[in-house]
N, C-alpha and C positions, 0 to 999 in steps of 0.2 A: 074434530077428534075428541071423543069422550076422555075425560080424565078420571082415572080410577083413584078413588080415595081409600087410603090405607085405614083399616079398622084399628083404632087405638085400644089398648087394653084399659080396663078401668083402673083409675089411679088408686082406688081403696084396696086393691088385691094385695094381701100380705106376701111379701117375697119368701118368707121362711115357712109358709103353710104346709107345704109338701114334707119338709123336714121335721116339723112339729107333729104331723100326723104319723109319720114313721116312728118318732120317738115316743108317742103317746102310750102305746103298751107298756113299754119299758118304764116310763115315768109312773104310770098307775101302779105297777107292781112294786116299784121302788118306794113309792110313798106309803103303799098299804103294808109292806112287809119290812121296812126299814126306818122310816122316818116316823110313821105313827106309832110304832112300838117304843121308839126312843122317848117320844113325847108322853106316852103313857108311864114309862118309867120315871121320867122327871116329875110328872103329877104325883105318882104313887110315893116318890121319895119325900114329898111335902106333906104327906097326910099319914094318919095312923088309924087302926081299927080300935074303936072304944064303945063297948057295949053294943056291938053289932051295927055300929054306925061309923062312917068315915069322917074323920075329924081333921081339920087342917092345923097342922103342928109347926109349920114354917121349916126352920132349920133344926127342929128337935131331933129328928132322926139322925142327921149328920153329927149333932153334939154327942148323941149316944154311941154312935159308930166310932167316932175317935176317942171316946172315953172307954171302949171296950179292949181289954188286953188281947183277946183273941183276934180282933182284926189287926192289931198291930203285929202280932206274931205271924199271921197270914201274909201281911205286907212284906215283912222281912224275909219269910221264907220264899215268897215269890221273886223278890230281888236276888236272893242267892241262888235260886232255881234258875233264873234267866241268865245269870252270869255263868253258871255251871253247865248250862246247855248250850246257849247261843254261840259263845266263843268257841268251845271244842268242836262244836257241830260245823261251824263254818270253816274252821281250820282243817277239819278232816275232809269236808266237802271239796275245799280248794285242792288240797293234796291229791284226793282221788282224780279230780278232774285234770290235773297236771300230768298225772301218771297215766291216765287213759285218753289223753287228748288225740292221740294218733288213731286213725281208722284202720284197725287190724281185727281179725276174727277173734283172737284172743281178748283184745280189749272189749270187743262187743259183748263177749261172754261175761267178762268181769263186770262191765257196766250193769248188765242184766242182774247178776247176783248181788251187787251192792244196791240195786234199786228194789230188790224183792221185799226188804222190810217195809216199804212204802206201800205195797199191795196188801199187806196184811192189816186188818182193821186193829185199831188201838185196843180195843176189848179183847180180841183174840191174842194179840201180842202180850197184853198183861196177863192173860190166863197162862200163856206159855211161860212167862218169866215167874208167874207163882210158883211153878214147880221148879224152875232154875234156882230160886232164892230160898227154897225150903231149907231150914237149918239141918246140918248133918247128913241128910238124905237127898238133897237137891243136887242138881247137875253141877253146880258151881263148887260146892262143898266137896262133892265126889272127886273132882279133879284136882281140888287143892289139897285134899287129903293125900293123893298120890305123890304130891310134891313136898309132903310133910308139913303143910301149912294148915292150921286150924281156921276154918272160915268163921266169919262174924254171923250174928243174928241180923240178916240183911234188912228185914223189914220190921223187926221187933225192937231194934235198939235205936233210940232217938237220935244218936250221933251218927247213925249209918244210913237210916231209912231214906232220907231225902236224897243222899248221894246215890243210892240204889236206883231211885226213880229217875235221877239224871242220867245214868248208864242206860236205862231203857229208853229214854227220849233221844239221846244221841244216836243209839243204834236205829232208832225208827226214822229219823229225819235227815241224817247225813246224806244218804242217797238221793233224797229229794232235792236237797240244795245243790248236789253235785250236777244235776241237769242244767241248772242256770249258769253255773260256772263253765260248763262244757260249751253252752250256747254263747257265752261271753268270749271264751277263747277263741271261737271260730271268727269272731269279728275283729281280732287283732291282725293288722297288716303284716305279712311276712317281711315286708321291707324294713319295718322297725327292728325285727330281730336281726336281719342281715347287717344293718347299720350298726347295731351293737356289737355284733361279732367283729365287724371291720375295725372297731374302736378298741378291741381287745377286751370287752366285757366278758366275764365269766358267768356261769349259771345262776349263781345268786345275784349278781348285778343285773342280769337281764330279768330276772324275777322282779327285783325291787324297782328298777328304772323303766321297764317296758311293760311287763305283764300286769302288775299291780295298779299302775296309773290308768291303764285302759280298762281294768275291771272294777274301778271304783264306782261306777253307776251300778253295775251288777251287784257288787258287794252291798251297797246301800239298800238296794231293792230287796235282796235276800234277807238282810238284817231286819227289814221291817216285817217281812213274812215270818221269820223265826220269833219276833216278839209276839205276833198275832198268835202263833202257836202256843207260846209260853202262857198266854192268858187264857186261851180258849180251849186247850186240851186238858181235860180233867178225868177222862174215863179210866186211866190207870190209878187214880186216886181211889175211885169207887172199887175197882177189883182188888187192888193190893193192900191198901192201908186205911181207908176211911178217914184219912186226916191224921191218923195216929202214927206211932204212939206218942202221946203227950202233945198233941197237935204239932209234931214236928214236921209233918208233910202237909199241913193244911194250907192250902193255896187260896187265892181270892175267890176263884169261881166256886170252890167247893165250900167256901165260907158263905157265899151267897145261897147256895143250896142249903146249908144247915139252917140259916135264918129263915128261908122262905118255906122249907118243907118240913123241916123237923121242929123248929119253934113257932111257926106260923107268924113271923114278924116281917110282914110284907113291906112295910115302910122302911126298916132297916136293911132288908135285902135290896131294896131298890136303890137306897143311898149308897150302898156298897158297890152296886152296879155302876152307878153314875161315876163315883170315884175311880173305879177300875177303867172305864170308858174314857174319862178324861186323862188318866195317866197314859193310856195306850195311844190316844190322839196326839198328846204331847210328844211323846217318844217318836211316833210315826212322822209327825211333822217336822220334828227336829232333824231326823235322819234324812228325810226327803229334801229338806231346805239345804242341808250340807251337800247333798249330791247335786242340787241345781247350782250352788255356788262354785262347787269344784269344776262342774262342766263348763260354766261360763268363764272361769278363769282360764281353763285350758284352750278354750275357743278363742279368748283374747290374746293368748300368746301365738 
């Protein structure tokens, strides 16, 4: 009786070759359009243009950057802008999600209305708000005058302009964040609410001890997205204020634009980009790390 021998696979065959082949296109595009530009910016931040030649200056661009009062003002403006937009946007988005969590036709229509600003490009929304914020003749001042209130110079007053941009940002992003909270609410077990009701918990207690703990991962994720939008959205600055008046609305990304395009200081612009990216990565990593720790602690319980 002939014995059939099994053909052994070559020992040198990589086990993850198929997975690597499937990931190769994405890795190529990720390297070309993400990591390579980052390396270019890092290289540019260490060099400067002198007599049409690129000269290595080390940390000279960073020293000039931190000595620039305009950069310090842009950094402070961005922090104020972040606090004034992220927190109200998340609170409004969570309130909208809680109010519209049940599946009814009316709630579906209201969700669509609240999500409508997300569909409007930021440039178009900024042009719309330009007419709303016009002093004396704008839509906002028109209705304030009917109430006997005199409107401010919404875009021309250094004390008011940044807050006007915050209102536009909150209006634009709250509906987008609402979708994430709606999805998070769908994942909360109904048994948890029933147990809280049996224990005599009121609406506020159910929100505090049931809803919010379950929504912590969602909240951390949405907070990271909100921080990304704060740093990367700058179209409304171009349309409405150009960083003014008196640099009161000059944010970090618009500062980078000024250094690169208006003053042709590519090294300083690259240094500002690196600093902005480092701050953003630090904030994102901190938020995600807290989310992981809370998730691990809840699972340990």
